[in-house]
C-alpha positions as CSV (number, residue, x, y, z in Angstrom):
1,M,0.1,0.0,0.0
2,L,2.8,2.4,0.7
3,N,4.2,2.4,-2.8
4,F,0.6,2.9,-4.1
5,I,-0.1,5.8,-1.8
6,D,3.4,7.5,-2.8
7,D,2.7,7.0,-6.4
8,V,-0.7,8.5,-6.5
9,V,0.5,11.3,-4.5
10,K,3.6,12.1,-6.4
11,E,1.9,11.8,-10.1
12,N,-1.2,13.6,-9.1
13,T,-0.5,16.5,-6.6
14,T,2.0,19.5,-6.8
15,D,4.2,21.1,-3.8
16,I,3.2,18.8,-0.9
17,K,5.1,20.2,1.9
18,S,3.0,19.2,4.9
19,V,0.8,16.1,5.3
20,A,-1.6,15.0,8.1
21,D,-2.2,11.5,8.8
22,I,-5.4,11.8,11.0
23,F,-6.2,8.3,11.8
24,G,-2.6,7.3,12.1
25,G,-2.6,3.7,13.1
26,T,0.8,2.3,13.1
27,G,2.2,5.4,11.9
28,V,3.5,3.9,8.5
29,V,1.8,6.3,6.3
30,A,3.1,9.5,8.2
31,D,6.4,7.8,8.1
32,L,6.5,7.6,4.4
33,F,6.2,11.2,4.2
34,Y,8.2,12.2,6.9
35,S,11.3,10.1,5.6
36,Q,10.7,12.4,2.5
37,G,11.4,15.5,4.7
38,K,8.1,16.7,4.8
39,E,6.2,18.1,7.9
40,V,3.8,15.6,9.4
41,I,0.8,15.8,11.7
42,V,-0.1,12.6,12.9
43,N,-3.0,11.6,15.2
44,D,-4.9,8.8,16.7
45,I,-7.3,8.1,19.5
46,L,-5.2,5.1,20.9
47,F,-2.7,6.3,23.3
48,S,-0.5,3.5,22.8
49,N,-0.1,4.4,19.0
50,V,0.6,7.9,20.1
51,I,3.7,6.8,22.4
52,S,5.1,5.4,19.3
53,Y,4.7,8.5,17.3
54,N,6.7,10.5,19.9
55,T,9.4,8.0,19.6
56,W,9.5,8.0,15.8
57,F,8.6,11.7,15.0
58,G,8.9,13.7,18.3
59,T,11.1,16.6,18.3
60,E,12.4,16.6,22.0
61,T,16.0,16.0,22.2
62,I,17.1,12.5,23.9
63,D,20.2,11.0,25.3
64,Y,20.4,8.0,23.0
65,R,23.3,6.5,25.3
66,K,20.9,6.8,28.4
67,I,18.1,4.9,26.3
68,E,20.6,2.0,25.5
69,N,21.6,1.7,29.3
70,K,17.9,1.6,30.4
71,I,17.0,-1.0,27.7
72,C,19.9,-3.1,28.9
73,E,18.7,-2.7,32.6
74,L,15.1,-3.6,31.7
75,N,16.2,-6.6,29.7
76,N,18.0,-8.1,32.7
77,L,15.0,-7.6,35.2
78,T,13.5,-10.7,37.0
79,G,10.1,-11.0,36.2
80,I,7.2,-10.0,39.3
81,S,3.6,-10.9,39.3
82,G,1.3,-8.0,38.8
83,Y,-1.9,-6.6,36.6
84,V,-0.4,-8.2,33.3
85,T,0.3,-11.5,35.0
86,E,-3.0,-11.6,36.7
87,N,-5.2,-10.5,33.7
88,F,-3.2,-11.7,30.6
89,G,-0.9,-14.3,31.7
90,D,-1.4,-17.9,30.1
91,R,-3.8,-16.2,27.9
92,Y,-2.3,-13.5,25.6
93,F,1.3,-14.3,26.9
94,S,3.2,-17.0,28.5
95,E,3.2,-16.5,32.3
96,E,6.9,-15.9,32.2
97,N,6.7,-13.2,29.5
98,A,3.8,-11.7,31.6
99,K,5.9,-11.4,34.6
100,K,8.5,-9.9,32.7
101,I,6.3,-7.2,31.1
102,D,5.1,-6.4,34.7
103,A,8.7,-6.0,35.8
104,I,9.5,-3.7,32.9
105,R,6.5,-1.7,33.0
106,E,6.8,-0.7,36.5
107,K,10.4,0.0,36.3
108,I,9.8,2.5,33.5
109,E,7.2,4.1,35.5
110,R,9.9,4.7,38.4
111,Y,12.5,6.1,36.5
112,S,12.7,9.9,37.5
113,D,15.6,10.8,35.1
114,L,13.9,10.8,31.8
115,N,12.0,13.4,29.7
116,K,8.8,12.5,27.9
117,R,10.4,11.3,24.8
118,E,12.9,9.2,26.7
119,H,10.0,7.6,28.5
120,D,8.4,6.9,25.2
121,F,11.3,5.2,23.8
122,L,11.4,2.8,26.4
123,L,7.7,2.1,26.3
124,T,7.5,1.9,22.5
125,S,10.3,-0.8,22.9
126,L,8.1,-2.5,25.3
127,L,5.0,-2.6,23.2
128,Y,6.9,-3.8,20.4
129,A,8.4,-6.8,22.3
130,M,4.8,-7.7,23.4
131,D,3.4,-7.6,20.2
132,K,6.2,-10.1,18.9
133,S,5.7,-12.4,22.0
134,A,2.1,-12.4,21.8
135,N,-0.1,-15.5,21.8
136,T,-2.6,-14.1,19.1
137,V,-3.0,-14.2,15.3
138,G,-2.2,-10.3,14.6
139,H,-4.5,-8.4,17.2
140,F,-5.8,-8.7,20.7
141,D,-9.3,-9.4,19.8
142,A,-8.8,-12.8,21.2
143,Y,-6.0,-15.2,22.3
144,R,-4.9,-18.6,20.6
145,K,-6.5,-21.4,23.0
146,K,-3.0,-23.3,22.4
147,M,-0.1,-21.7,24.2
148,D,2.7,-22.8,21.8
149,S,6.4,-21.9,22.5
150,L,6.4,-18.1,22.3
151,K,9.4,-15.6,21.9
152,P,10.7,-14.3,25.1
153,I,10.5,-10.4,25.9
154,I,13.4,-8.7,24.7
155,L,13.4,-5.0,24.3
156,R,15.2,-3.5,21.3
157,V,16.6,0.0,20.9
158,P,14.7,2.1,18.7
159,E,16.8,3.6,15.7
160,Q,17.9,7.2,15.8
161,R,16.4,9.2,13.0
162,K,16.9,12.7,11.5
163,T,14.2,15.0,13.3
164,N,11.8,16.8,11.0
165,K,9.1,19.2,12.1
166,S,6.1,17.5,13.4
167,Q,3.0,17.5,15.4
168,I,1.5,14.8,17.3
169,F,-2.1,14.5,18.7
170,N,-4.2,12.2,20.6
171,M,-7.6,13.2,20.0
172,D,-10.8,12.6,17.9
173,A,-10.1,13.4,14.2
174,N,-13.5,15.3,13.5
175,Q,-12.3,17.9,16.1
176,L,-8.7,17.8,15.1
177,V,-9.4,19.0,11.5
178,R,-11.0,21.9,12.9
179,I,-7.7,23.2,14.5
180,I,-5.1,22.1,11.9
181,S,-4.2,22.7,8.2
182,A,-1.9,20.7,5.8
183,D,-1.2,20.6,2.1
184,L,-2.5,16.8,2.1
185,V,-4.6,15.2,4.4
186,Y,-4.6,11.2,4.4
187,I,-7.7,9.5,5.8
188,D,-8.2,6.0,6.6
189,T,-10.6,5.4,9.3
190,P,-11.8,2.2,10.9
191,Y,-14.8,1.5,8.5
192,N,-16.3,-1.4,10.2
193,S,-17.4,-2.7,13.6
194,R,-14.1,-4.0,14.5
195,G,-13.0,-0.9,16.8
196,Y,-9.3,-0.5,17.4
197,E,-10.0,0.0,21.1
198,S,-11.0,-3.8,21.3
199,A,-8.4,-5.0,19.0
200,Y,-5.5,-3.7,20.7
201,H,-6.8,-3.2,24.2
202,V,-4.0,-5.2,25.8
203,L,-1.1,-2.9,24.5
204,E,-3.7,0.0,25.3
205,N,-3.8,-0.8,29.0
206,V,-0.1,-1.4,29.4
207,A,0.6,2.0,27.6
208,E,-1.8,4.0,29.8
209,W,-1.2,1.9,33.0
210,K,-4.4,2.7,34.6
211,K,-4.9,-0.9,35.4
212,P,-8.5,-0.9,34.6
213,A,-10.7,-4.0,35.4
214,V,-11.6,-6.4,32.7
215,E,-14.3,-8.7,31.7
216,G,-15.1,-11.6,29.6
217,V,-13.0,-14.5,28.3
218,A,-10.8,-12.0,26.1
219,R,-10.1,-10.1,29.1
220,K,-11.2,-6.4,27.6
221,A,-11.4,-3.4,29.8
222,I,-14.6,-2.5,30.9
223,N,-14.1,1.2,30.0
224,R,-12.9,0.7,26.4
225,S,-15.9,2.1,25.1
226,E,-14.6,5.6,26.0
227,K,-12.4,5.1,22.8
228,S,-15.0,3.8,20.5
229,S,-15.4,5.5,17.2
230,D,-18.5,6.5,15.2
231,Y,-16.8,5.3,12.2
232,T,-17.6,1.7,13.6
233,K,-21.3,2.3,14.0
234,N,-24.2,3.3,11.5
235,K,-23.5,6.9,12.2
236,A,-20.5,6.6,9.9
237,P,-21.4,8.3,7.0
238,Q,-22.5,11.3,8.9
239,A,-19.3,11.4,10.9
240,F,-17.2,11.1,7.5
241,D,-19.1,14.1,6.0
242,D,-18.7,16.3,8.9
243,L,-15.0,15.3,8.7
244,I,-14.6,16.1,5.2
245,Q,-16.5,19.5,5.4
246,N,-14.1,20.7,8.0
247,I,-10.7,19.9,6.5
248,S,-8.4,22.8,5.7
249,A,-6.1,21.6,3.0
250,R,-5.3,21.7,-0.7
251,Y,-5.8,17.8,-1.2
252,I,-7.5,14.8,0.7
253,L,-6.5,11.5,0.2
254,V,-8.9,8.7,1.4
255,S,-8.0,5.0,1.6
256,F,-10.8,2.6,1.6
257,N,-11.2,-1.2,0.6
258,N,-14.2,-2.9,-1.2
259,M,-14.6,-5.4,1.5
260,A,-18.5,-4.9,1.2
261,H,-19.9,-8.3,2.3
262,K,-17.3,-10.7,1.3
263,G,-16.1,-11.3,4.9
264,N,-17.2,-11.8,8.4
265,S,-20.3,-9.3,9.0
266,R,-18.0,-7.4,11.5
267,S,-15.7,-6.6,8.8
268,N,-18.4,-5.1,6.5
269,A,-18.1,-1.3,5.9
270,K,-20.3,1.1,7.9
271,I,-20.0,3.5,4.9
272,S,-20.4,3.0,1.1
273,N,-18.2,4.0,-2.0
274,E,-21.1,6.6,-2.7
275,E,-21.1,7.9,0.4
276,I,-17.4,8.7,0.2
277,L,-17.9,10.1,-3.2
278,E,-20.7,12.3,-2.3
279,S,-18.8,13.8,0.5
280,L,-15.7,14.6,-1.5
281,K,-17.6,15.7,-4.3
282,K,-18.6,18.6,-2.1
283,R,-15.1,19.8,-1.7
284,G,-13.8,19.6,-5.3
285,S,-12.7,17.2,-8.0
286,V,-12.2,13.4,-7.4
287,E,-10.1,10.8,-8.9
288,V,-10.6,7.3,-7.8
289,F,-7.5,4.7,-7.9
290,S,-7.4,1.0,-7.2
291,T,-4.9,-1.5,-6.8
292,D,-5.3,-5.2,-5.7
293,F,-4.8,-6.0,-2.0
294,N,-4.8,-9.0,0.1
295,A,-7.2,-8.6,3.0
296,F,-6.3,-9.6,6.4
297,T,-8.2,-12.8,7.6
298,T,-7.8,-15.0,10.6
299,G,-8.4,-17.9,8.1
300,K,-12.2,-18.2,8.6
301,S,-13.2,-15.9,5.4
302,K,-12.4,-16.5,2.0
303,I,-11.8,-13.3,0.3
304,A,-11.1,-12.9,-3.3
305,N,-10.9,-10.1,-5.9
306,H,-10.2,-7.5,-3.0
307,K,-9.2,-4.0,-4.0
308,E,-7.9,-1.1,-2.1
309,L,-9.0,2.2,-3.4
310,L,-7.8,5.8,-3.0
311,Y,-9.8,8.8,-3.7
312,L,-8.0,12.1,-4.4
313,C,-9.9,15.1,-3.8
314,K,-8.4,18.3,-5.2
315,I,-10.1,21.0,-3.1
316,N,-11.7,24.0,-4.9
317,S,-9.9,27.2,-3.9
């Protein structure tokens, strides 16, 4: 998808100096433009993603040697029983890994000689290590019933990168667009009912470290609905139109897939191709580009003829 996005932008836009990725997710699209020297604005409703953005795109000066020393210390900790072990041990992680996560997370919180970005470097390293060692099939909506041999929790030192101009937000995208502007705004909303606050609840809990009560077999936080999105509900078309009409930019680029009714019902889009076009055409001229794309599936759905679409709107001045 990154090459597809890059080609569409390079071949169909001019003089792009700033890009806002307002549903940033893993941050890979923001990183695409950041690595090209563009100013990026990156946002996500999940705090765990914003922690990573501050690591990769933050502007605060860090002591890299200090980071290396802290990660070495964290990797050498002995595990302890705590919140992660009690709620996610022998489920999403082996008990040994859960205890190591507890020890590392508590230690990170006790460091008093770190600035905000240095703290986030350590926490990002832990979140990435957790993801690599998790007993899941790619997200935390559920865990695998059989606990195979899992990778141990080992923190890696995030790479040093050249710092560009950036702004990082952790807020509702519909409110954010009312206070920012950019040459290009990129949009990849959660179009179906699979809310990210449920798919990545374990990482979110460890990032925030508020230790909320959990419920059900999947051990999801009882307060996760606070971060649910209108884009996962039937009001998605109205939310999308409100978003588009309040964007300040020269171009809007919307990513969408044609899942329609091919997969599990929870994967079916809450907004249609026609509704996207209707909203965008209120702002300017629209071109649609498509490419073949392999949809993520846990193996229960057979999805063929899958397309990823990019809608490029050149906003009327």
